[in-house]
N, C-alpha and C positions, 0 to 999 in steps of 0.2 A: 503493500499500501503507500501512499505517499500524499504530502499535505494537500490540501484543498487548492492553495496557490500555484500548485503544479499540475493540475489535472488536466484533463483532454482540452488543446485550443486548435481548433477548425482555422482552416485559412479563413472563411467567410467569418467567422468569430473573432478574429483577429483584426479584422478590417472594421467590423461593427464596434469594436472596443474602442478602434481609434475614433469613430464617428462621434463616439458620445465620450468621449475623455471630459468636456467640460461638466457634464452631470453625473460621471462615472463615481466620483468621490463619496457624493450624498448615497449613491445606490449602495456601494459597496458597504459602507457603515453599516445601513440600514439592514442589510443582509446580514450582517453579523448577529444581529439582535431579533430578528424574525424570520421566520418560516417564508419561502416563496413560492406562490402559485403553481402547480403543474404546469409543463408546456403543453398547449394545444398538442391534441395527435394527428389532427387532421389537415395541417398545415400543407400546402402544395410549395414542390422547389421553385425558388425564383428563377426566373427566364435569364438568360445568358446576358442581355442587357442590363440586369440588376446587381451581377456579378463581378465582382473586381478581382482582374487576375495577378497576383503578384509573383509570378513565377519568374518573369524576367529580373526581378531584384533578388532571387535567390543565386543566381548565376555569379561565380567567381571567376575572375581573370587571374589565369595562372600567376602573372606578376605581381600580385596584390597579397598572395599567401607569402607572409614572411616568416611563419612558424611551419613546422613538420609534425606529426603525430609520432610520439616515442614511446607507446604502450600504456599500460594503466593497470590500475591497483583498484581491484574489489574490495569494498568495504564489510558486506556481509547485511549492511542495515537495510532494513525494510521501508524507514523514513529521513532517508538523508537530508539534511536540511542546512547545515552550515561546515565550514571549513577554512581554516587559518593554519599558518607556517611558523615554525618555530625558530628561535635563534640559531638553533643547529640544524635546521632545514628540515624538522621533523615535520610530519604531517597531522595535525589534528581534524577529524573529522566527527561532526557530532550528529545525531539524530536517535529516533526510539527513544530510550531513557539512558542514553551512554555517552562518551566521547572516547573514539577509538583514537590510540597514536601509535602513528607507523614511522619505519625509518624511511629517509627519503628514497631509497632504493624500493620501498615496498614492504619490506619486511615488517610483521606485528611487533610494536613494543610492549604496550600497555593499553589500559583502558581505565576510566574513568565513570563509576556509576553516578547518574543523575536522578532528581527525586522527581522529575517530568521532563518533558520532551523538550529539548534546546530549541530556539528560535533562531539564535545567531551565536557567534563564537567570535573571540579575540585574544591576544595573548600578550600580556605586559610583563617583560622580564620573567621572573617564576611564577607568575600568578595566571590562572586561566580563567578568563571575562564570560560569562555565561548569560546571554539575554533569554528569560521565558517571557511567556505571554504578557504578563502585566508589571514583572518585576526582575531584577538581576541578581546575581550572586556571584561572588569571587572564591575560587577554590585554590589550594594548592597544589603542587605536583603530585601528591599521593590522594587527591580528592577531598580533603579536609575541606569544610567551609570554614572561609575567612572572614566572611561578609557577606548579608545579606541586607540589601537595598527594600526601600520601603514600596509597595504596591502602589501604582497609579492610577488603580480605579477600572471598572467594567468596560470601559470604551478602549483602553489601552491595547495594543497591539506591537509588542517590539521586535522590529526586525533587524537591527544593527546595534553594535556595542563596541566603543573604543576608549581607551584612558592614556592621559600624558600626566606624568607629576601627581599631583593630587587631585585631579579633576578627571571625572568620568562622564561619558556622554552615551547616550542611547537615542536610537531613532523610532518613534513612536507612529506608527502608521496610524494607527486608530485615530489618534488625537490630531495626527499631521504635524508633529512640532518635533524638535528637538530639546532633550531634558538633560540639564546639567547636574551631576550630584559632586559632592564633596568626598574626601578620602572615609569619611563615616557613613555613606550611603544615603544622606540627607539631600535633596532637592535644593539647589542652589538658586536653579531659574529656569526657564523655557524660553525657545523662540523659535521663529519660522512661521507660526501659525496665519493663515491667511486673515488680512484685517486688523492684525495687530501692529501698534505702533511702534516698533522694534527697529525699523528701519531695513528691515528685508523684504525682498519681492514676495517671498510666501511659499510655502511648499505646496504644489498639487502633488497628491499622491492619489491616484486613481483606483488603485489597487495595492495589496501588501507587499510592494517592493519600494524599499527605502533604505536605502544604503547610506552608511560613513564611515570614513578612517582619518586616520592623522597621519599627515604629510610627513615628509622629512622639511619640511619647511616650517613646521610648527604651526601650521594649519589646519583647521578640521573642514575638510573636503567632505561635502553632504552630494549626493546623487539628488537632483529635484525631478524625478521623472515624467510629471506631466508637463512641464515646461521644458523637457527635452536636453537638461543642462547638468552639469557637475558645478559645483560652486563652493567657492572657499570662503569661510568664517576664522574671525578669530577666535581663541579660546575663551572669550567672554560672549560670542554670538555674534559679533559685529560682520555685516556681508562684506566681503571685500571684492569678490569677482567672480566671473563664472563663464564658459564656455560651452558649445554645442549649439545646435540648431534641429529643428523640424524637418526631415527629409524621407522620403523613400529610397534616395540613392545610399549607397554604401556609406558616404562621408557622414552622412544625417543619423538621427535618430527617430525612429518612428511608430506608429501605434500609440497606442494610451499612455503606456509609462515606461519609458526607455530612457537612458540606460537603466536596467535591473540593478545590476551589481558592478562592480569594479574593483582594480586593484591597480598597485603600482609596482614597477620594474625597478631593478637596484638604479638604473639610471633616471630615474622619476618618470617614464615614458607610464601613460595610463593605457590598462587593459579594461575593458569594456564587455558586458555581457547584454545581450539583448533579448528579449521574449517575442513570441509571433514571428516574426523573420529572425530565426534563431543565427546569431552572428557573435562571435568574438574578436573584436577589433583592438588596434592600436594606434595611440595618437601620442603625440610627442607633449611634453610637459606644460605646453602651452596650448594645447587642444587642438592641434593641426594632425588630421588624418594621415598617417603613414601606411597602413595594409589590415591586414586580418591575419587573425593566428588561425582559426577555421572559418569557414561559411556555413551556410545554412544546408547544403548536401553533406557537408561532413557530420555535422553536429546532429541534424534533425533526423529521429528514427523512424517516423513516417508523417503524413500531413494532419494525423488525429491524433499524436500522441507527442508533444512538443515540449522538450525540457527547458526549462530555465537555469542556466548553469550557474554554480557559485563559482568564483574564481580566486585564485591568489597566485602569488609569484614567490619563488624561492631567492635565496643568494645567486644561485648559479644562471638566474635570467630565464628559469622554465617557467612555462604557465600551467597551473595546476586547474583542471576545470571538474567540478563537480555534478555529477548528471544525479538528481534528486530523486528521478523514475527508477533506475538501476541502482543507484548507490554505488556508482564506479568513478574512480576518480582518473579522468584522462589528462595525460602528460604529453605536453608541446614545448618543443626547444625550437630556439633559432636554425633558420635549415643551415647555414654555416656550422653548427654544433650537432648535427644528428649524432647521438651516441648509440651504440648496441643496445638493446633491451636485454634487461637485467629478469633472470627465470621469475622472480615474483610480479614483474611488469607485464609479464608475457600471460599470464594466467587469464 
C-alpha cells in the first residue's frame, strides 16, 4: 500500500488538477475532514477535442540527460514516505512505522522503530528529525526520543522538516505555512500564510506536497508548488528571492503543484522532482535549467500509476530517488561517473 498523496494519477486527472489549482487548496483541505460523494458511474468518456495530449512533453532529448541509472536499493517498505542522506552518505528511508538505514552501497545497517508513520525526515548532525502528521520528534542514533514538539492541531499536515543551530522548521501543508520552533520544541512563529502581513508572497499548496530545506548559504529554501517556484527565506522567515515559472516545457514547472520535492547537490545545484509529468531535473544555484536526471519515460511505471519521487543527494553527487509505490531507492550518477553496480544495488 502507499499514501493517499501517491495514489493513481491519470494524464486526464493531471490536466484537471492543473486547471483547478486556484481552488484546489480549499478542496483538498476540506477533503481531509469529510467524506467525498461517490463519482457517477454513467459518465461518458470525453471526446478527443476535450482531451489534452501531454505526450509530447514526456519526450526527452538525449542531450538533456545529464545522469545515468546506476542501480537501485529495495527497502522492503510497504509505504515509503521520506528519504535523507547522512554525513557519511548513509541512506535513511522512512515509511510504515520505521526508519531503515542503509550503507551507501545498499547494505542494511540498522533500523529505528517509530510510534507512528513518518511524513518527513531530516538529519542534523547525530540527530534524526522526524515529522509526523501534526507534530515532530527528534531521536538519537539508537532511536531514543530526545524531544517531542507540541502538536499543531487537527488541520496540520506536516510534509517537511529541517533544522539549523537552535531553530527547527516544519512545512505544514494543512495550514499552508512554515512553523518555526526553538530548541525546546516550542513554537517561535509562523510565516507564509496567504493574506498574512509578514511580507511573504504566500504559499499556495493545492495538495500535500510542500518541501523545505536549509541551504549551504544559510537560507531556508521552500517549494511554493502552486506558484511553481522555489523560494529563499531568512531564518526569521523574511522572503528573500524565488525562482521558477509555470510552463509545460521541460524548463518550467507544470500542473497544480510542482516542484513537489527538491534537494541540493554538493555544488549547490538544485535537483527537483515533479508529479503528473514525472521528471527529475537539474537547475543551477540561481535556478537556470541545465538538464534532467531522468524523464517521464524513465520514471513512470505506467500512465495510471505515477509515483512522486522523493529526492536526496550524497557527497559524491549521486541523486537518490525514492519511489513511494515500490519502496525502491533508484540511484543516478553523472554520466561521466557511471560506476559498476554493487551486488546490493543490483537486487
